[in-house]
PALUMGU-175610 format. One record per residue (C-alpha): residue number from 0; residue in one letter; x, y, z. Coordinates in steps of 0.1 Angstrom, whole numbers. Layout:
BEGIN
PT,NUM,A,X,Y,Z $
...
***
This chain:
BEGIN
PT,0,M,1411,479,1430 $
PT,1,G,1397,513,1432 $
PT,2,R,1377,535,1407 $
PT,3,P,1383,524,1368 $
PT,4,V,1386,557,1363 $
PT,5,L,1416,570,1382 $
PT,6,W,1432,539,1367 $
PT,7,R,1428,554,1338 $
PT,8,W,1440,588,1343 $
PT,9,A,1472,570,1356 $
PT,10,F,1475,547,1327 $
PT,11,A,1468,580,1301 $
PT,12,A,1500,597,1322 $
PT,13,A,1521,565,1325 $
PT,14,V,1517,568,1284 $
PT,15,V,1527,599,1280 $
PT,16,A,1556,599,1301 $
PT,17,V,1569,568,1288 $
PT,18,L,1563,582,1251 $
PT,19,V,1575,617,1263 $
PT,20,M,1610,601,1280 $
PT,21,A,1616,577,1246 $
PT,22,L,1617,606,1224 $
PT,23,L,1639,631,1241 $
PT,24,P,1665,635,1223 $
PT,25,A,1683,634,1255 $
PT,26,P,1666,617,1283 $
PT,27,P,1676,626,1315 $
PT,28,K,1694,602,1337 $
PT,29,L,1681,580,1364 $
PT,30,P,1698,584,1400 $
PT,31,T,1711,545,1398 $
PT,32,D,1711,544,1360 $
PT,33,P,1696,513,1348 $
PT,34,S,1703,502,1314 $
PT,35,D,1680,506,1285 $
PT,36,K,1665,477,1286 $
PT,37,V,1657,472,1320 $
PT,38,Q,1640,508,1317 $
PT,39,H,1620,493,1287 $
PT,40,L,1612,465,1312 $
PT,41,L,1600,483,1338 $
PT,42,A,1580,507,1316 $
PT,43,F,1559,481,1302 $
PT,44,A,1552,463,1332 $
PT,45,V,1540,492,1349 $
PT,46,L,1519,499,1316 $
PT,47,S,1507,466,1320 $
PT,48,L,1493,467,1354 $
PT,49,L,1481,501,1349 $
PT,50,A,1461,487,1320 $
PT,51,L,1449,456,1337 $
PT,52,A,1433,480,1365 $
PT,53,A,1418,508,1343 $
PT,54,F,1403,483,1314 $
PT,55,R,1391,453,1338 $
PT,56,Q,1363,445,1306 $
PT,57,T,1391,447,1280 $
PT,58,P,1399,411,1272 $
PT,59,W,1442,408,1278 $
PT,60,L,1454,397,1245 $
PT,61,A,1437,434,1235 $
PT,62,I,1458,448,1262 $
PT,63,G,1489,432,1254 $
PT,64,L,1484,437,1215 $
PT,65,G,1479,473,1222 $
PT,66,L,1508,475,1241 $
PT,67,S,1530,454,1221 $
PT,68,A,1520,481,1194 $
PT,69,F,1529,509,1214 $
PT,70,G,1562,496,1220 $
PT,71,G,1562,490,1182 $
PT,72,L,1553,528,1178 $
PT,73,I,1580,541,1202 $
PT,74,E,1605,524,1178 $
PT,75,L,1599,533,1149 $
PT,76,L,1593,571,1161 $
PT,77,Q,1630,567,1170 $
PT,78,L,1635,568,1136 $
PT,79,I,1630,601,1129 $
PT,80,P,1669,616,1124 $
PT,81,P,1659,648,1141 $
PT,82,L,1652,632,1174 $
PT,83,H,1688,620,1176 $
PT,84,R,1674,586,1188 $
PT,85,D,1684,548,1182 $
PT,86,S,1652,529,1174 $
PT,87,D,1660,488,1182 $
PT,88,L,1639,459,1175 $
PT,89,I,1654,441,1207 $
PT,90,D,1636,470,1227 $
PT,91,W,1603,465,1212 $
PT,92,L,1608,425,1220 $
PT,93,V,1617,434,1255 $
PT,94,D,1586,458,1256 $
PT,95,T,1564,427,1245 $
PT,96,G,1580,406,1267 $
PT,97,A,1575,430,1298 $
PT,98,V,1535,433,1289 $
PT,99,A,1537,392,1282 $
PT,100,A,1551,386,1315 $
PT,101,V,1530,407,1337 $
PT,102,L,1497,390,1319 $
PT,103,L,1505,361,1323 $
PT,104,G,1514,366,1363 $
PT,105,A,1480,378,1365 $
PT,106,A,1466,351,1348 $
PT,107,L,1482,327,1369 $
PT,108,S,1471,345,1399 $
PT,109,R,1435,352,1391 $
PT,110,R,1434,313,1384 $
PT,111,R,1446,303,1417 $
PT,112,A,1424,327,1435 $
***
């Protein structure tokens, strides 16, 4: 899967990008403008895949819990009034579900191999 250090840089860049987009008062619209929930699902699926590649020796449960906590942190930060963002428990559940789905898929894939 390549060099772990490169995957770690990619993961860190993705974390920063997700955090910035989540906290911008008016995030830019994407050309296809997917729904908020689809954006959450895609962001955390990508973060999960990058984390698996970047932190191969880290237990998957720790990766899952860490990414779920990151999603929860985003929702808490969105409660800050000057950001003019809406915090939503469902967004965090979608984040966590995306992480769980990727980790489950990776586990099933590893088991078949």
